[in-house]
N, C-alpha and C positions, 0 to 999 in steps of 0.2 A: 567489606562485603563484596561478593562476586556478582557482577552484573550480567544477567543472562536474559535480558528483556529488550534486545535490540530491535525487535519488530515493532515495539511500541515507540521507541525513540532512541537516537544515538547521541553520544557525546560529540561535541565539535572536535574535528581533527585539528592538529597543529597547523596544517596547511590553511584550513578555513579560518582559524583564529588569527593567524598572521595576516591573511588577506583582509579580514574584517578590520583589524587594528590599523593597518596601513591605509586602507580606504577611508577610515574615519578621520585619520590625521591629514590626509592629502586632499580628498574630494569632499569637502564639507559644504560646497556651494549647493544651492537649490537648483536642481536640474531644469526647473521651469524658468529660471531667471535668464535674461539675455546678455548679462555681462560675461566676462571671460571665465569667472569661477563657475557660473551656471552652465556655460557652454561646455566647459571641460567635464563637469559632472554628467551632463547629458550625453556626451560622447562616450563616456565610460559605460553608461547604461546601455547604449546602443551596441557597443562592442560585446558586452556581456550577453545581450539578446542574440547576437550573431553566433556566439559560441554555444549558447544553450540550444538554439534551434538546430545546430549542426549535429548535436548528439542524438537527435531523433529523426534526422533527415528532413527537416522542415526549413522554411524561410523565416527570417527574423520578423517579418510582418505578420506571421501567423502565430507568434507566441506572445503571451501576456503574463505579466508578473502579478501574482495574487498573494493572499495571506497564507496559503497552504493548500493541501490536498482537498480538504472539505469545501472550501470556497471554490476551488477549481471544478470540483464535481458538480456543485450546485449551478454555477455559471454555465457549465457545459450543457446541462439539461435545459436551462432556460434558452440558451442559444439554439439548440437543436429543435426545440419546440417552435421557435420563431421561423425556422427555415423549412419546416415540414408541414404537411396538411393533415396527415392521418391522426387519429385520436386513440391509438393503441400503442402502449409501451411495454416492452419486455425487460424485466430486471432479474438478474440472478439472485437467488435467495441468500447467497453468502456475502452480498455486498456490504461495504462499510455503511455505518449508520447515516452518514451524510447523504447517501442515496436512498437507503431503505426508508428513512423517515420522511422522504418527500412523497411517498405513495398516497397518503391521505390528501395532501395538497393537490396532487395531480388528479385524483378522483373528483375533488371539489371543483376542479377546473373543467371537468367533462371528459377526462381521459379514462380509458380502461387500462388497468395495469395487470399484466400476467407475470407470474413468478416461475422461473425455471430452476429446478432443484439439481443437486449434484448426484452423480452416481455414487456408489459406495466408496470409490477411490477419490472422491472429492473433486471430480472434474465434470464439467457440463457435458451432457450427452448431446451431440449435434442433432440426432434424430428427435430427441425430446424438444429441443429448441425449434426445430423445423416444424413440428406439429403445432406449436403455439403461434406461428406466423400467420397473419391474416392479410387481406387486401389493404386494410387500413393501418397496418403496423407501421409506425413512424420511426421508432427508436429502439435500439437494443443497448442496454447498459451492462457491462461486465467488468469485473476486476481482472487484471492480468495474472496476478499471484494472490492467492488468498492469504490474508495476514495472520490467520490463526493456525492453519495447518500447512501452509506453504505450497499448496498444489497449484500447478501452472495450467491456466485455461488455454484451449486451442484457438488462439486469436486469429491465426491465418484462416482456419476453417470457418470460424464465425464471421470473419470479414467477407469471405467468399460468398457465404450464404446471404449476408446482408446486401452485398452488391447485386446479387441475382434477383433480389426482391425489392430493390430501391429503398433500402432501410438505412438510416443513419446509425453509426456505431460509436458509442462512447466507451473508452477504456480507462479504468482507474489503474495507472501504472505506478502508484505510490510505492508498492512493495517490490516492483520489478526493476525500476530504474537503478542502474549501478550494480545489479545482480545478473541481468540478462542483456544481451546486445540489442538495443532498440534502434539502431541506426536507420533501419528501413521502416520503422513502425508508422511513421506519419502517412505513408502510402496506403496503410491498411485501415486507418480509422478516420473518423470525422472530428473527433475531439479526444484529448488525452490529458490526464492530470499527473503531476509530479510534486513531491513535497521535499523540501530541503532537509528537514530534521530527521528524515529516515536514512540519509546518506552522509551523515557527519557534518552537516551544515547548520546554520542557525535556525531557530524556530521562528515561526511567523512569516515565512515566505515560501512560495511555491510557483509552479508554472502551469499555465493552461495553453494547450495547443488547439487551435481551431483551423480546420482546413479551409472553411469559407469565412470571409469577413463578416462580422456582425452587422445586422441591419441597423438603420437609424432609429432604434427603439430602445426599450428598457435596458437590454444587455449592454449596448454600446454606451449608453448614458452612464452606466455603472463604471465602465472602464475609464471614461473621461473624468468622473468624480474621484476615482481612485488615484488619479495622477497629480494630486495637489503637491505633495512633497514626498519624493521617492527616498526610501531608506537605502541609500547607496552602499553603505558598508555591508548590509545584509545581501544585497544583490551581488556584490563582488564576492563575498564569502560563499554564497550559494553556488555561484559559477565555478569557483575554485574547488568546492566540494564535488561538484558534478564532474569536473575535469579529472580530478584525482580518482573518483570512483570508476570512471571509464578506463583510465590507465591501469588500475589495479584489478579490474574485473576478472580476468582469467585466473590470476594468481589467488585471489580471494575465493573464487569458486572452488578451486582445488583445496584450499585450506578448510572451507566449510564442509566439503565432502569428507575430509579426513576427520574433522571434529565430530561429525554425525556418527561416523563409523566407530570412532573411539568411545563415544558416549554410549552407544547401544551395546557395544561389546563389553563395556565395563559394568553393565547391569547383570548381576548374578541371578536375580530373580525375574528375568524378563518374561517368564511364563505368566506372571501376574499383571503384566503391563500390556495395554492395547495402544498401538500407534495409529494415528489417523494420518495416512499418507498414501501417495500414489506411487506408481512405478517410477523408476529412476528418471526417465526422460521428462516426466511431468511433475517433478518434485524439486522444490528449492531446499537445498540441504540445510540451510541455516535456521529454518523454522521447524521445530519438532512439536507436533500436537500429540498429546498422549493422555492416558487415563490409567489409574491404578485400581484394580479390582476392589470393590467394597470400600473405597475411600473417596470422600468428596474432594474435588479439585481445590475448592476454597481452603479446606483444611491443609492440603498439601502445600499450597502457596504460602499460607500463614506460618506453617512450621518451617518451611524453607527460609522464609524471611527472618524468623526467629533465630535461625542457625546460619545467617549471613549469606543466603542465596536469594537474589532478586529474580523471580520468575513471575508469570502471570496466569490468570485463568481465561485469557482470551484478549480480544481487542480492548485497549484501555478505555475506549469510548463506551464499552458495554459493562465493564467490570463494576463500576460504582453503582450501576443500576441493579446489580445482582439478578440479572435475568438470563434466560437461555440465549447463548450467543447466536448470531446470525448464521455462523458456520454450522453449528449443531442443528439449527433449523433446516439449513440447506441439505444436510446429510440425512435428515429425517430420523434421527436417532431418538430413542426413548428418553424420558426425563431423567432416569437414574444415570444413564450413560452421559447425558449432557452435564449433569452435576459433577461427574467425576473428571471432566475434562480440565486439563491445564496445558500451558504452553511454555516451552523453553526455546529461546532464540539466541543464536550465537552472533558474534560480530567481529570486527577487525581486531579488537583487543582481547578476545577470548583465547585462552591457552588450553592445551590438552590437560594440564593439571586441573584447570577449572572444571572441565566437563567430567573428568574422572572423580573429582571430589563430589560433584553433584550426584553422579551415579551411585557412589558409595553411600551418600546420605539417603537417597531414595531407597536403596536396598535396606538400610537401617529402618526406615519407616515401614517398609513392607514386612520386615521381620517382626517388628514390635506391634504393628497395627493389624496386619492381615494374617500372617502365618501363625502367630501366637494364638489368635482367636480360633483358627481352624483346628489347631492341635489341642 
């Protein structure tokens, strides 16, 4: 089967697997123990945190190891609530469910939540965001790269707007780390989330960056409780995967751009296909959001799976609920268009032959399911 769902999760790289195995064999002490084995394990964790923090321009005391992107997002919101006084929060409509599903909880806690939608090109309009800001706006939450269509949000502009209005900014960088240079990102945001399994590392671990130290309340207590026994092999493998992603970033970006071009150029019936994308500078090439005229995305995905292509109909966190994806809501498309949506995402092990084969199969589907009906 040809795997083309890298935006959902990635296989572990050989580098990460080797790092995991070696760490499991060598650093098996409990990092909280005060004997030599524990001390050695603790030192490895601190070294990893130093490396991880350097990738986003932070200090190791500002990064926390979590179970992944979703937990990082949730903890970030809790932390930012504790250090702000306003009771108005702005969330982009295309956010991951780990953020969108907190809206009801926030409202029950007395917060007002406003949603900012995307323009037709899948990018937040700064003027629309500006209109939502009030005197009591405390937090803005936005993803850096949309996981369903790959559009890149204008983080620098959003950051500037937030600073001008004394608003805290949380950025979900789960899809952008390892694809974009985030070296200076810490200076732009108040919190940031990263997930290991999106960059060829192990599942079940991620990173949370907090500009300010947590207060001695619920958030800090959570971090303390999390520190019982650290999964050192996962920490080491995550760090190795991050380091590898940063080293390969430019070369892989070129590879993804080429694969996107080859894929689109290989579609003979492109006139029946709609691509959900932004202009070149605001688009991640490895994620292709698309729809085929008069064909449900779920049907396309199932037929592709039956013919050995693994694609998806959006975020893996939405698909099983068979509901309109957050991105389709953010784009404010009609229900029929939303049903037609599906996603193809390339990765490190995708070849030109893979994307050409998929394009040929999609052409076959169009010929048999769309063109034949019309004629």
